[in-house]
C-alpha positions, 0 to 999 in steps of 0.5 A: 499500499502506498503512503500519503501525507497531506499537510496544511500551512496557515488558515483553517480553510487550508486545513479543511481542504488538506483533510479533504485531499487526504481523504481523496488519497485514502479512497484510492487505497493510500495509507494516510501518514503524518508529514514527519513520516516517510511517504511516497506522496506529499501534498503541501498546502501552502500559505502566502498571507506573509513572506514568512508563510512563503518561507515556511512553505519552502522550508517544509518542501525541502524537508519532506524531500530529504525524507524520501528523495523518490517521493512525489511532492505536490505543492498546492494552495495560495503561495503555489497559486501566486508564485508557481515559478518560485515553487518550480525552482525548488528542488524536488518539487513534482507538481504545482497545482495552486488553488483550482483542480485539487479534486483531480490531484490523485490522478495527476500524481499517478500519471506523473512521470519522474522524467518529466521534471516539475509540472505546472498545473496552475491556472488563471483563478481570477477567471473562476466562477464556480466553488470547487466541490472539495469536501469531507466525507469521513472525519476524524474523532473531533468535536468541532468541525469546520465546514467550508461554505465559500472561497475567494475574496473581492475586498482587495485590502492594501495589505493582502494578496488573497484576492489574487491567490483565491480569486473572486468570490464562490458560494458552495451550493446550499444542497452540498452544505446541508449535505456535509452538515448531515454527515457531520451530525451523523458522525457525532459532531455537535458543533460546526464552524461555517468557514471560508475566505470571506464568509460574510460574502456567501451567497452574493454570487448566487440568487438562490441563498444568502448568509442568514438563509443557509444559516437558518437551514443549518440550524434545522439539522438534527444532531448539531448543537452549535453553529459558529462563524470563523470570522465576520466583518461589521458590514454584515452586522445589520439589525436583522443579522443580530436579531436572527442570531439571537433567535437561533439557539444553536448559533454560539454567542461568540463572533470574531469580528474583523477590525485591523485598526481602530484608527479611521485614517489607517482603515481608509488607507488599508482600504477596509470597507467600514470605519470605526463608527460602523464597527461600533454599531455592529458591536452595539447590535450584537450586544443588544440582542446577545448580552453575553456575546464574546467579541475577538478580533485581529489588529494590524500594528505598524501599518505603513505610515501609522503614526503614534497618534494613529496607533494611540487611536487604534488602542483606545478604540480596542480598549473601548470596545472590550474584546475578550481576546485580540489577535495582534499581527505587526504588519509585514510587507507582502510583495504584489500588494500596494502597501508593500510598495509605500515608502513609509515603512515602519521600523520593526522596533516600533512594530515590536513595541506596539505589538506588546501594548496591544497584547498587554491590553488584550490580556487585560481585556480577557481577565475582565471578560472571564472574571464575570463568569466566577461562580456562574454556571455555564454550558460547556461542550467538552472536547478532549481529555488532557489526561486521565482526569482532566477535560478541556471544553468551550462555552458558547461564548468561546470560554475555554474551560478545564474541569477534573472528572473521572467520568467520560466527558468527551463530546458532551454538553455539561453545566459547569460552575466556574470557580476560578480563572488563570490567565485566558482559562477558566476552571470549573466543577461539572454538574454530573 
């Protein structure tokens, strides 16, 4: 039996796709192994959000070839899509496929002849208008499942290469989404996370569905207890959206609401499609209908031209909102984007200093959020045992909870009284 390894760098969409690719090989009789093991085929799903992501992709390609110099190395994903010639130049690469036609990858591998050298199968993703049906049929033993419902992005933020790597928005057929949700439920999964490159745009390229409509349909599937989004933007949060979220009990009271900067001047230069007032309104609507909602976000520090005053505005806005967690990213120039061409790049030392300040704010905000729950009883979906007696799980609003139990708690919804917190974690006593 031949052995294949499929590995993703970067985002949850890549991870979903790599799992689907592994399944394609398994269906053809391949044994699926880890990326650190000897294999006959290695599929590297690359990330290109930053230049560091490109570097990690190149390092991994070289590493797997050292593990088996005779293996076929197929490189897919965003870096392969945007820089196929760079990938082709790496010694040991056999196939470069990009972000399209991954469904044919097994045939490409089996038809490949070593004497052919590196083959470039990358096509023009900007002309793509159809969602590639790369789905998962069988699932590993986890509690939370990611469900890709959308691909592509048409936002063209000044710092981001992804629209060129993923092409225009394409939404998955509603019937395919629902079929996969039913498979997840049949496999015992209680929680699904609707994910995509730009989930907020789901349905905008179709006449038969919207983000709210597919959410309502997923909500009707029996066996699913929780529904999350991977990330949304403030523009999608209307009164109808917030009200609908609150009316559907399976929808988790946690949203990753993209910000990137709390300074209007920086947002405009980033080519974001909202300002801080629009963001503030979105937060107010979510909290109006879901008082216990947790909001997490991403913030970039050190964007070209960001002054101390700009950063201070961003910091104060983040402090005003009161996030449960802030993911902080020092700006990293990405070749091919408008922001990378600017001549007002900031020194790394300034980016590092601002990152530390914002991370300290994130820690304080997390503590403030968690402290409200000490003494409260919350429902926790426990995911996995960390040892023979300790289980880890999450509440609807994504508070991480640990508890001790001699009973099996995996994949169970259990009422738990929060006794204390430590850092970003809560500890509780399960009511069994």
